[in-house]
TITI-542842 format. One record per residue (C-alpha): residue number from 1; chain; x, y, z. Coordinates in steps of 0.1 Angstrom, whole numbers. Layout:
+---------+-------+-------+-------+-------+
: drenlum : tikol :     x :     y :     z :
+---------+-------+-------+-------+-------+
:     NUM :     A :     X :     Y :     Z :
...
+---------+-------+-------+-------+-------+
***
This chain:
+---------+-------+-------+-------+-------+
: drenlum : tikol :     x :     y :     z :
+---------+-------+-------+-------+-------+
:       1 :     A :   637 :   850 :  1011 :
:       2 :     A :   673 :   847 :  1025 :
:       3 :     A :   678 :   817 :  1048 :
:       4 :     A :   710 :   813 :  1071 :
:       5 :     A :   726 :   782 :  1068 :
:       6 :     A :   754 :   765 :  1090 :
:       7 :     A :   786 :   754 :  1078 :
:       8 :     A :   772 :   719 :  1073 :
:       9 :     A :   745 :   734 :  1047 :
:      10 :     A :   770 :   751 :  1027 :
:      11 :     A :   788 :   720 :  1018 :
:      12 :     A :   762 :   712 :   994 :
:      13 :     A :   739 :   744 :   989 :
:      14 :     A :   743 :   785 :   994 :
:      15 :     A :   718 :   807 :  1003 :
:      16 :     A :   712 :   823 :   972 :
:      17 :     A :   685 :   852 :   966 :
:      18 :     A :   671 :   855 :   934 :
:      19 :     A :   659 :   890 :   927 :
:      20 :     A :   635 :   904 :   902 :
:      21 :     A :   641 :   936 :   886 :
:      22 :     A :   625 :   964 :   909 :
:      23 :     A :   620 :  1003 :   908 :
:      24 :     A :   645 :  1018 :   921 :
:      25 :     A :   648 :  1047 :   943 :
:      26 :     A :   630 :  1081 :   929 :
:      27 :     A :   663 :  1092 :   921 :
:      28 :     A :   669 :  1121 :   946 :
:      29 :     A :   705 :  1137 :   940 :
:      30 :     A :   726 :  1112 :   919 :
:      31 :     A :   699 :  1087 :   920 :
:      32 :     A :   695 :  1055 :   903 :
:      33 :     A :   676 :  1072 :   874 :
:      34 :     A :   702 :  1091 :   866 :
:      35 :     A :   719 :  1086 :   826 :
:      36 :     A :   754 :  1076 :   820 :
:      37 :     A :   772 :  1071 :   788 :
:      38 :     A :   786 :  1043 :   801 :
:      39 :     A :   756 :  1024 :   813 :
:      40 :     A :   732 :   999 :   798 :
:      41 :     A :   697 :  1007 :   804 :
:      42 :     A :   671 :   983 :   809 :
:      43 :     A :   655 :   974 :   776 :
:      44 :     A :   625 :   949 :   770 :
:      45 :     A :   649 :   920 :   766 :
:      46 :     A :   650 :   891 :   791 :
:      47 :     A :   672 :   904 :   818 :
:      48 :     A :   703 :   882 :   822 :
:      49 :     A :   710 :   867 :   856 :
:      50 :     A :   748 :   865 :   875 :
:      51 :     A :   751 :   844 :   900 :
:      52 :     A :   779 :   866 :   924 :
:      53 :     A :   799 :   858 :   951 :
:      54 :     A :   813 :   889 :   972 :
:      55 :     A :   822 :   889 :  1010 :
:      56 :     A :   790 :   904 :  1025 :
:      57 :     A :   762 :   892 :  1047 :
:      58 :     A :   745 :   920 :  1048 :
:      59 :     A :   728 :   922 :  1012 :
:      60 :     A :   691 :   921 :  1008 :
:      61 :     A :   672 :   930 :   975 :
:      62 :     A :   665 :   961 :   985 :
:      63 :     A :   702 :   973 :   990 :
:      64 :     A :   710 :  1001 :   968 :
:      65 :     A :   742 :   988 :   949 :
:      66 :     A :   719 :   958 :   938 :
:      67 :     A :   691 :   975 :   928 :
:      68 :     A :   707 :  1000 :   907 :
:      69 :     A :   729 :   973 :   890 :
:      70 :     A :   700 :   958 :   880 :
:      71 :     A :   679 :   988 :   864 :
:      72 :     A :   715 :  1000 :   847 :
:      73 :     A :   727 :   970 :   832 :
:      74 :     A :   692 :   949 :   829 :
:      75 :     A :   709 :   919 :   851 :
:      76 :     A :   691 :   897 :   877 :
:      77 :     A :   721 :   897 :   904 :
:      78 :     A :   716 :   861 :   925 :
:      79 :     A :   738 :   868 :   954 :
:      80 :     A :   757 :   850 :   978 :
:      81 :     A :   754 :   861 :  1016 :
:      82 :     A :   786 :   850 :  1034 :
:      83 :     A :   802 :   870 :  1060 :
:      84 :     A :   838 :   880 :  1052 :
:      85 :     A :   849 :   866 :  1082 :
:      86 :     A :   842 :   833 :  1076 :
:      87 :     A :   844 :   841 :  1033 :
:      88 :     A :   875 :   824 :  1023 :
:      89 :     A :   866 :   791 :  1038 :
:      90 :     A :   829 :   787 :  1024 :
:      91 :     A :   839 :   797 :   993 :
:      92 :     A :   859 :   767 :   990 :
:      93 :     A :   832 :   745 :  1003 :
:      94 :     A :   810 :   758 :   976 :
:      95 :     A :   833 :   755 :   948 :
:      96 :     A :   842 :   718 :   958 :
:      97 :     A :   810 :   709 :   961 :
:      98 :     A :   800 :   722 :   928 :
:      99 :     A :   783 :   752 :   935 :
:     100 :     A :   806 :   774 :   911 :
:     101 :     A :   796 :   811 :   905 :
:     102 :     A :   795 :   830 :   879 :
:     103 :     A :   821 :   856 :   891 :
:     104 :     A :   833 :   856 :   926 :
:     105 :     A :   857 :   876 :   944 :
:     106 :     A :   890 :   864 :   955 :
:     107 :     A :   905 :   880 :   981 :
:     108 :     A :   945 :   859 :   979 :
:     109 :     A :   961 :   851 :   945 :
:     110 :     A :   970 :   818 :   960 :
:     111 :     A :   934 :   809 :   963 :
:     112 :     A :   931 :   816 :   929 :
:     113 :     A :   957 :   794 :   918 :
:     114 :     A :   944 :   766 :   934 :
:     115 :     A :   910 :   768 :   920 :
:     116 :     A :   926 :   774 :   884 :
:     117 :     A :   946 :   741 :   893 :
:     118 :     A :   913 :   723 :   898 :
:     119 :     A :   895 :   736 :   868 :
:     120 :     A :   866 :   755 :   889 :
:     121 :     A :   877 :   791 :   870 :
:     122 :     A :   877 :   801 :   837 :
:     123 :     A :   902 :   815 :   819 :
:     124 :     A :   899 :   853 :   811 :
:     125 :     A :   925 :   864 :   782 :
:     126 :     A :   937 :   897 :   787 :
:     127 :     A :   928 :   902 :   752 :
:     128 :     A :   892 :   899 :   764 :
:     129 :     A :   894 :   922 :   788 :
:     130 :     A :   911 :   948 :   765 :
:     131 :     A :   879 :   945 :   743 :
:     132 :     A :   852 :   946 :   767 :
:     133 :     A :   868 :   968 :   793 :
:     134 :     A :   893 :   993 :   779 :
:     135 :     A :   894 :  1018 :   805 :
:     136 :     A :   899 :   990 :   835 :
:     137 :     A :   928 :   976 :   813 :
:     138 :     A :   947 :  1009 :   808 :
:     139 :     A :   945 :  1017 :   843 :
:     140 :     A :   959 :   985 :   852 :
:     141 :     A :   987 :   986 :   829 :
:     142 :     A :   996 :  1025 :   844 :
:     143 :     A :   986 :  1019 :   877 :
:     144 :     A :   986 :   985 :   892 :
:     145 :     A :  1005 :   965 :   866 :
:     146 :     A :  1012 :   940 :   900 :
:     147 :     A :   979 :   931 :   896 :
:     148 :     A :   987 :   910 :   862 :
:     149 :     A :  1012 :   890 :   882 :
:     150 :     A :   977 :   879 :   907 :
:     151 :     A :   963 :   864 :   876 :
:     152 :     A :   987 :   850 :   859 :
:     153 :     A :   995 :   812 :   859 :
:     154 :     A :  1016 :   793 :   837 :
:     155 :     A :  1009 :   820 :   812 :
:     156 :     A :   974 :   824 :   812 :
:     157 :     A :   955 :   849 :   827 :
:     158 :     A :   924 :   841 :   850 :
:     159 :     A :   906 :   868 :   861 :
:     160 :     A :   902 :   909 :   865 :
:     161 :     A :   928 :   919 :   894 :
:     162 :     A :   912 :   951 :   912 :
:     163 :     A :   931 :   983 :   921 :
:     164 :     A :   943 :   994 :   955 :
:     165 :     A :   942 :  1031 :   956 :
:     166 :     A :   956 :  1035 :   992 :
:     167 :     A :   985 :  1011 :   986 :
:     168 :     A :  1008 :  1032 :   973 :
:     169 :     A :  1009 :  1052 :  1006 :
:     170 :     A :  1034 :  1042 :  1038 :
:     171 :     A :  1023 :  1046 :  1076 :
:     172 :     A :  1032 :  1076 :  1087 :
:     173 :     A :  1061 :  1082 :  1110 :
:     174 :     A :  1058 :  1104 :  1139 :
:     175 :     A :  1081 :  1122 :  1170 :
:     176 :     A :  1075 :  1131 :  1205 :
:     177 :     A :  1086 :  1168 :  1199 :
:     178 :     A :  1080 :  1177 :  1231 :
:     179 :     A :  1102 :  1145 :  1247 :
:     180 :     A :  1130 :  1154 :  1223 :
:     181 :     A :  1134 :  1188 :  1234 :
:     182 :     A :  1133 :  1176 :  1270 :
:     183 :     A :  1163 :  1154 :  1260 :
:     184 :     A :  1179 :  1183 :  1244 :
:     185 :     A :  1173 :  1178 :  1205 :
:     186 :     A :  1165 :  1207 :  1190 :
:     187 :     A :  1153 :  1193 :  1158 :
:     188 :     A :  1132 :  1163 :  1143 :
:     189 :     A :  1161 :  1137 :  1135 :
:     190 :     A :  1161 :  1131 :  1095 :
:     191 :     A :  1191 :  1107 :  1094 :
:     192 :     A :  1200 :  1076 :  1107 :
:     193 :     A :  1227 :  1089 :  1128 :
:     194 :     A :  1209 :  1118 :  1137 :
:     195 :     A :  1185 :  1089 :  1153 :
:     196 :     A :  1211 :  1073 :  1170 :
:     197 :     A :  1221 :  1107 :  1187 :
:     198 :     A :  1188 :  1115 :  1193 :
:     199 :     A :  1179 :  1081 :  1210 :
:     200 :     A :  1214 :  1082 :  1231 :
:     201 :     A :  1200 :  1117 :  1247 :
:     202 :     A :  1166 :  1103 :  1250 :
:     203 :     A :  1178 :  1076 :  1273 :
:     204 :     A :  1194 :  1099 :  1297 :
:     205 :     A :  1159 :  1111 :  1308 :
:     206 :     A :  1143 :  1074 :  1310 :
:     207 :     A :  1126 :  1073 :  1272 :
:     208 :     A :  1130 :  1049 :  1250 :
:     209 :     A :  1136 :  1057 :  1211 :
:     210 :     A :  1115 :  1032 :  1197 :
:     211 :     A :  1095 :  1000 :  1195 :
:     212 :     A :  1077 :   981 :  1167 :
:     213 :     A :  1060 :   953 :  1159 :
:     214 :     A :  1079 :   923 :  1158 :
:     215 :     A :  1051 :   898 :  1154 :
:     216 :     A :  1048 :   914 :  1119 :
:     217 :     A :  1064 :   902 :  1090 :
:     218 :     A :  1061 :   933 :  1075 :
:     219 :     A :  1060 :   961 :  1105 :
:     220 :     A :  1090 :   949 :  1117 :
:     221 :     A :  1115 :   977 :  1119 :
:     222 :     A :  1100 :   985 :  1085 :
:     223 :     A :  1114 :  1021 :  1084 :
:     224 :     A :  1149 :  1013 :  1094 :
:     225 :     A :  1152 :   983 :  1069 :
:     226 :     A :  1139 :  1011 :  1043 :
:     227 :     A :  1170 :  1035 :  1051 :
:     228 :     A :  1189 :  1004 :  1039 :
:     229 :     A :  1169 :  1003 :  1005 :
:     230 :     A :  1150 :   968 :  1016 :
:     231 :     A :  1116 :   956 :  1028 :
:     232 :     A :  1123 :   920 :  1042 :
:     233 :     A :  1103 :   896 :  1025 :
:     234 :     A :  1094 :   915 :   997 :
:     235 :     A :  1106 :   905 :   961 :
:     236 :     A :  1127 :   932 :   947 :
:     237 :     A :  1152 :   938 :   915 :
:     238 :     A :  1185 :   936 :   922 :
:     239 :     A :  1215 :   933 :   895 :
:     240 :     A :  1187 :   923 :   869 :
:     241 :     A :  1176 :   897 :   892 :
:     242 :     A :  1147 :   890 :   917 :
:     243 :     A :  1156 :   885 :   951 :
:     244 :     A :  1142 :   890 :   985 :
:     245 :     A :  1147 :   917 :  1006 :
:     246 :     A :  1150 :   895 :  1037 :
:     247 :     A :  1181 :   877 :  1026 :
:     248 :     A :  1203 :   902 :  1007 :
:     249 :     A :  1232 :   922 :  1025 :
:     250 :     A :  1216 :   952 :  1031 :
:     251 :     A :  1188 :   935 :  1057 :
:     252 :     A :  1222 :   924 :  1073 :
:     253 :     A :  1233 :   958 :  1074 :
:     254 :     A :  1198 :   971 :  1093 :
:     255 :     A :  1202 :   945 :  1113 :
:     256 :     A :  1237 :   953 :  1126 :
:     257 :     A :  1225 :   987 :  1132 :
:     258 :     A :  1192 :   974 :  1153 :
:     259 :     A :  1213 :   951 :  1168 :
:     260 :     A :  1236 :   983 :  1182 :
:     261 :     A :  1207 :  1004 :  1194 :
:     262 :     A :  1187 :   977 :  1215 :
:     263 :     A :  1221 :   969 :  1232 :
:     264 :     A :  1227 :  1004 :  1239 :
:     265 :     A :  1189 :  1000 :  1254 :
:     266 :     A :  1175 :  1024 :  1226 :
:     267 :     A :  1150 :   999 :  1217 :
:     268 :     A :  1116 :   992 :  1240 :
:     269 :     A :  1124 :   954 :  1254 :
:     270 :     A :  1088 :   944 :  1242 :
:     271 :     A :  1094 :   951 :  1209 :
:     272 :     A :  1092 :   913 :  1200 :
:     273 :     A :  1053 :   912 :  1208 :
:     274 :     A :  1043 :   947 :  1194 :
:     275 :     A :  1025 :   952 :  1230 :
:     276 :     A :  1012 :   984 :  1239 :
:     277 :     A :  1025 :  1004 :  1210 :
:     278 :     A :   999 :  1029 :  1211 :
:     279 :     A :  1000 :  1032 :  1246 :
:     280 :     A :  1038 :  1040 :  1255 :
:     281 :     A :  1037 :  1062 :  1228 :
:     282 :     A :  1007 :  1082 :  1245 :
:     283 :     A :  1020 :  1081 :  1282 :
:     284 :     A :  1055 :  1091 :  1269 :
:     285 :     A :  1075 :  1062 :  1271 :
:     286 :     A :  1084 :  1063 :  1238 :
:     287 :     A :  1099 :  1091 :  1216 :
:     288 :     A :  1094 :  1075 :  1176 :
:     289 :     A :  1069 :  1058 :  1158 :
:     290 :     A :  1065 :  1045 :  1123 :
:     291 :     A :  1031 :  1032 :  1129 :
:     292 :     A :  1009 :  1057 :  1124 :
:     293 :     A :   982 :  1073 :  1100 :
:     294 :     A :   974 :  1110 :  1090 :
:     295 :     A :   944 :  1109 :  1112 :
:     296 :     A :   968 :  1107 :  1144 :
:     297 :     A :   979 :  1141 :  1141 :
:     298 :     A :   943 :  1158 :  1139 :
:     299 :     A :   939 :  1181 :  1169 :
:     300 :     A :   904 :  1184 :  1159 :
:     301 :     A :   895 :  1148 :  1162 :
:     302 :     A :   891 :  1140 :  1202 :
:     303 :     A :   900 :  1103 :  1199 :
:     304 :     A :   934 :  1111 :  1181 :
:     305 :     A :   966 :  1102 :  1188 :
:     306 :     A :   974 :  1136 :  1196 :
:     307 :     A :   943 :  1145 :  1216 :
:     308 :     A :   950 :  1114 :  1236 :
:     309 :     A :   982 :  1128 :  1245 :
:     310 :     A :   972 :  1166 :  1255 :
:     311 :     A :   948 :  1147 :  1280 :
:     312 :     A :   975 :  1133 :  1301 :
:     313 :     A :  1002 :  1162 :  1291 :
:     314 :     A :   987 :  1195 :  1278 :
:     315 :     A :  1026 :  1205 :  1265 :
:     316 :     A :  1027 :  1171 :  1243 :
:     317 :     A :  1039 :  1180 :  1209 :
:     318 :     A :  1035 :  1151 :  1181 :
:     319 :     A :  1048 :  1155 :  1147 :
:     320 :     A :  1045 :  1139 :  1114 :
:     321 :     A :  1080 :  1131 :  1103 :
:     322 :     A :  1100 :  1121 :  1071 :
:     323 :     A :  1117 :  1087 :  1071 :
:     324 :     A :  1150 :  1083 :  1082 :
:     325 :     A :  1175 :  1084 :  1052 :
:     326 :     A :  1204 :  1057 :  1056 :
:     327 :     A :  1242 :  1059 :  1051 :
:     328 :     A :  1237 :  1062 :  1012 :
:     329 :     A :  1207 :  1088 :  1016 :
:     330 :     A :  1182 :  1061 :  1010 :
:     331 :     A :  1148 :  1059 :  1027 :
:     332 :     A :  1115 :  1040 :  1021 :
:     333 :     A :  1085 :  1025 :  1037 :
:     334 :     A :  1066 :   994 :  1032 :
:     335 :     A :  1037 :   999 :  1011 :
:     336 :     A :  1013 :   971 :   996 :
:     337 :     A :  1009 :   986 :   962 :
:     338 :     A :   983 :   997 :   940 :
:     339 :     A :   967 :   964 :   929 :
:     340 :     A :   943 :   945 :   949 :
:     341 :     A :   926 :   912 :   949 :
:     342 :     A :   909 :   897 :   921 :
:     343 :     A :   873 :   890 :   902 :
:     344 :     A :   873 :   856 :   887 :
:     345 :     A :   846 :   837 :   864 :
:     346 :     A :   832 :   804 :   870 :
:     347 :     A :   843 :   777 :   847 :
:     348 :     A :   811 :   776 :   828 :
:     349 :     A :   816 :   812 :   819 :
:     350 :     A :   839 :   799 :   795 :
:     351 :     A :   809 :   787 :   774 :
:     352 :     A :   788 :   820 :   781 :
:     353 :     A :   807 :   851 :   763 :
:     354 :     A :   773 :   871 :   765 :
:     355 :     A :   780 :   870 :   802 :
:     356 :     A :   814 :   877 :   805 :
:     357 :     A :   811 :   909 :   783 :
:     358 :     A :   781 :   917 :   806 :
:     359 :     A :   802 :   914 :   838 :
:     360 :     A :   829 :   930 :   822 :
:     361 :     A :   806 :   961 :   810 :
:     362 :     A :   795 :   966 :   846 :
:     363 :     A :   832 :   966 :   862 :
:     364 :     A :   842 :   988 :   833 :
:     365 :     A :   814 :  1014 :   845 :
:     366 :     A :   817 :  1007 :   879 :
:     367 :     A :   855 :  1018 :   878 :
:     368 :     A :   855 :  1043 :   853 :
:     369 :     A :   824 :  1064 :   851 :
:     370 :     A :   819 :  1083 :   883 :
:     371 :     A :   784 :  1089 :   879 :
:     372 :     A :   778 :  1052 :   877 :
:     373 :     A :   807 :  1045 :   908 :
:     374 :     A :   784 :  1072 :   927 :
:     375 :     A :   750 :  1057 :   920 :
:     376 :     A :   759 :  1025 :   927 :
:     377 :     A :   793 :  1023 :   950 :
:     378 :     A :   782 :  1056 :   973 :
:     379 :     A :   746 :  1063 :   970 :
:     380 :     A :   722 :  1093 :   964 :
:     381 :     A :   738 :  1125 :   976 :
:     382 :     A :   719 :  1142 :  1004 :
:     383 :     A :   707 :  1107 :  1016 :
:     384 :     A :   737 :  1083 :  1022 :
:     385 :     A :   766 :  1111 :  1014 :
:     386 :     A :   778 :  1145 :  1009 :
:     387 :     A :   809 :  1165 :   999 :
:     388 :     A :   828 :  1175 :  1032 :
:     389 :     A :   823 :  1210 :  1022 :
:     390 :     A :   786 :  1209 :  1005 :
:     391 :     A :   799 :  1236 :   980 :
:     392 :     A :   831 :  1219 :   969 :
:     393 :     A :   832 :  1186 :   952 :
:     394 :     A :   875 :  1191 :   958 :
:     395 :     A :   867 :  1187 :   993 :
:     396 :     A :   859 :  1146 :   994 :
:     397 :     A :   828 :  1122 :  1004 :
:     398 :     A :   814 :  1122 :  1040 :
:     399 :     A :   785 :  1099 :  1049 :
:     400 :     A :   758 :  1111 :  1063 :
:     401 :     A :   738 :  1094 :  1096 :
:     402 :     A :   728 :  1068 :  1094 :
:     403 :     A :   747 :  1059 :  1071 :
:     404 :     A :   784 :  1073 :  1086 :
:     405 :     A :   775 :  1039 :  1106 :
:     406 :     A :   795 :  1012 :  1086 :
:     407 :     A :   769 :   985 :  1094 :
:     408 :     A :   741 :  1006 :  1084 :
:     409 :     A :   760 :  1015 :  1050 :
:     410 :     A :   768 :   975 :  1049 :
:     411 :     A :   733 :   972 :  1047 :
:     412 :     A :   729 :   992 :  1016 :
:     413 :     A :   762 :   973 :   995 :
:     414 :     A :   780 :  1004 :  1001 :
:     415 :     A :   815 :  1007 :  1016 :
:     416 :     A :   831 :  1033 :  1034 :
:     417 :     A :   866 :  1032 :  1018 :
:     418 :     A :   849 :  1036 :   985 :
:     419 :     A :   858 :  1001 :   976 :
:     420 :     A :   826 :   986 :   957 :
:     421 :     A :   813 :   950 :   961 :
:     422 :     A :   809 :   940 :   924 :
:     423 :     A :   837 :   959 :   908 :
:     424 :     A :   868 :   971 :   937 :
:     425 :     A :   876 :  1005 :   934 :
:     426 :     A :   874 :  1030 :   912 :
:     427 :     A :   899 :  1045 :   886 :
:     428 :     A :   923 :  1066 :   906 :
:     429 :     A :   912 :  1101 :   895 :
:     430 :     A :   879 :  1090 :   909 :
:     431 :     A :   892 :  1075 :   938 :
:     432 :     A :   912 :  1108 :   947 :
:     433 :     A :   882 :  1131 :   943 :
:     434 :     A :   866 :  1110 :   968 :
:     435 :     A :   893 :  1108 :   992 :
:     436 :     A :   894 :  1145 :   989 :
:     437 :     A :   924 :  1168 :   983 :
:     438 :     A :   934 :  1176 :  1017 :
:     439 :     A :   933 :  1140 :  1026 :
:     440 :     A :   953 :  1131 :   990 :
:     441 :     A :   980 :  1155 :  1004 :
:     442 :     A :   983 :  1146 :  1037 :
:     443 :     A :   988 :  1113 :  1026 :
:     444 :     A :  1016 :  1120 :  1002 :
:     445 :     A :  1035 :  1141 :  1026 :
:     446 :     A :  1067 :  1121 :  1035 :
:     447 :     A :  1058 :  1092 :  1013 :
:     448 :     A :  1082 :  1070 :  1001 :
:     449 :     A :  1067 :  1036 :   996 :
:     450 :     A :  1086 :  1006 :   989 :
:     451 :     A :  1064 :   975 :   975 :
:     452 :     A :  1070 :   941 :   960 :
:     453 :     A :  1075 :   938 :   923 :
:     454 :     A :  1048 :   915 :   927 :
:     455 :     A :  1026 :   936 :   952 :
:     456 :     A :  1018 :   906 :   973 :
:     457 :     A :  1047 :   886 :   986 :
:     458 :     A :  1031 :   853 :   984 :
:     459 :     A :  1019 :   857 :   949 :
:     460 :     A :  1043 :   826 :   935 :
:     461 :     A :  1024 :   796 :   932 :
:     462 :     A :  1048 :   776 :   955 :
:     463 :     A :  1044 :   800 :   982 :
:     464 :     A :  1017 :   782 :   996 :
:     465 :     A :  1039 :   751 :  1004 :
:     466 :     A :  1069 :   774 :  1017 :
:     467 :     A :  1058 :   810 :  1026 :
:     468 :     A :  1045 :   805 :  1064 :
:     469 :     A :  1075 :   787 :  1074 :
:     470 :     A :  1094 :   810 :  1055 :
:     471 :     A :  1082 :   843 :  1072 :
:     472 :     A :  1080 :   825 :  1106 :
:     473 :     A :  1118 :   820 :  1100 :
:     474 :     A :  1125 :   855 :  1096 :
:     475 :     A :  1103 :   868 :  1121 :
:     476 :     A :  1123 :   844 :  1148 :
:     477 :     A :  1159 :   851 :  1131 :
:     478 :     A :  1156 :   889 :  1129 :
:     479 :     A :  1142 :   886 :  1166 :
:     480 :     A :  1170 :   870 :  1179 :
:     481 :     A :  1202 :   892 :  1161 :
:     482 :     A :  1180 :   926 :  1171 :
:     483 :     A :  1182 :   911 :  1209 :
:     484 :     A :  1220 :   899 :  1211 :
:     485 :     A :  1206 :   863 :  1214 :
:     486 :     A :  1222 :   852 :  1183 :
:     487 :     A :  1254 :   869 :  1169 :
:     488 :     A :  1250 :   891 :  1137 :
:     489 :     A :  1270 :   861 :  1117 :
:     490 :     A :  1242 :   842 :  1120 :
:     491 :     A :  1224 :   858 :  1094 :
:     492 :     A :  1244 :   840 :  1070 :
:     493 :     A :  1233 :   806 :  1084 :
:     494 :     A :  1197 :   820 :  1082 :
:     495 :     A :  1203 :   829 :  1047 :
:     496 :     A :  1211 :   791 :  1040 :
:     497 :     A :  1182 :   781 :  1062 :
:     498 :     A :  1159 :   805 :  1039 :
:     499 :     A :  1173 :   790 :  1011 :
:     500 :     A :  1171 :   753 :  1022 :
:     501 :     A :  1134 :   754 :  1034 :
:     502 :     A :  1122 :   767 :  1002 :
:     503 :     A :  1136 :   802 :   994 :
:     504 :     A :  1157 :   791 :   967 :
:     505 :     A :  1126 :   774 :   950 :
:     506 :     A :  1106 :   804 :   951 :
:     507 :     A :  1135 :   825 :   940 :
:     508 :     A :  1137 :   808 :   908 :
:     509 :     A :  1099 :   804 :   908 :
:     510 :     A :  1100 :   846 :   912 :
:     511 :     A :  1126 :   850 :   882 :
:     512 :     A :  1104 :   831 :   861 :
:     513 :     A :  1070 :   846 :   869 :
:     514 :     A :  1085 :   880 :   859 :
:     515 :     A :  1099 :   872 :   828 :
:     516 :     A :  1064 :   858 :   817 :
:     517 :     A :  1048 :   887 :   828 :
:     518 :     A :  1069 :   913 :   815 :
:     519 :     A :  1069 :   889 :   778 :
:     520 :     A :  1026 :   892 :   783 :
:     521 :     A :  1023 :   932 :   788 :
+---------+-------+-------+-------+-------+
***
């Protein structure tokens, strides 16, 4: 029986639930008994015991994903029950107290590097991944090569990256077309110059052109910076060298424009806090947003942004729009990239190659075999899920009551975003099918992603020392420049502070890491 323990108890032991092989479901729909070409079936051999740590407090011996994996792969999974909110803290406590699982989900590369430096996790040679999970290796190389930066420390690989399918999409941008028409603007602006003209006319009717979340290191005016070809705090290649977008001349150009807009009253003065962004858009106090989603434009959803607008004003018209083009025709928006987090192996796994092989076999099947993904990651068709249009597999998957409740779904070890607990997201083609053709097409509309060449800006080993202070420095300096508290010339002082506070060291490390991984892949 699983026992919940306080944080002190976690320092010495973890509530681990040892599971015996049990009979799975009766195999209705795409049940656990469905054969799969890439999955192992149970044999008379003793099941391999695997201590597996994932961020979930909802798993039980009866959870769908546990049952399927045990039956298909002849394993016994001893899982750690840890709430996601406490996962990082308790993971650190457990590992440093000597309770190192065989396999563990690690959210952040810096956590991985810390564990590797402490000798807590095993090296996982890329050749081993290629041998036992070749399709997974191929997907990472072609779709999410950034992931290899997340697991590389001093030229050695320390885990298996996951993929992040929706990380290829930037947030959507939209205009209150009804407000544009009221101001005398007859088309949605497509360029920075057209935005400037529209903002001037909107001001005349008492409407701000835009606001943003000035507290967010990545969302702060991201679409405007994209029009100048940069994303501040992202690492980018410029003239063959890795540099940070926060300190390049193009960022200064964008800030010059933004400071001018603010001085003319085009930008909501509360942009620094990002307060009530959605509320102001719905109430018609601002006309342009770059912080929305495809679902915001869905009139069939009574909770969508457009529906909320029409509850206030029946004539409200909110339309998805392209990212603005800058002086050189550039456009783009912040995207996280297609690599996700990491699965790492405990140090003891270096002496257990058969167990490593088994874990990679499980992950290879869950990521690349659609049937195994459905069985272990989505559930039983007709019980847990169905297609949006039952007769059309290309219409995407919807979860059925009561499993349309994410809390109920979690008790089965399943996730509504198709990112499986024990393997991460499936291969792109499988994920796209689960998402549905229409959803994918809408996500691709006006999609111009700009992502960090490393995927995560803080992936560098020295990031733990410098990154928090640097991102705060950037947020404060940019806000001061936009508001006019500091002149645009202050940008040069900011660049010097950035470099003096560790930016120069990080840039050197970024170039070394880039060359190292480029040479190994």
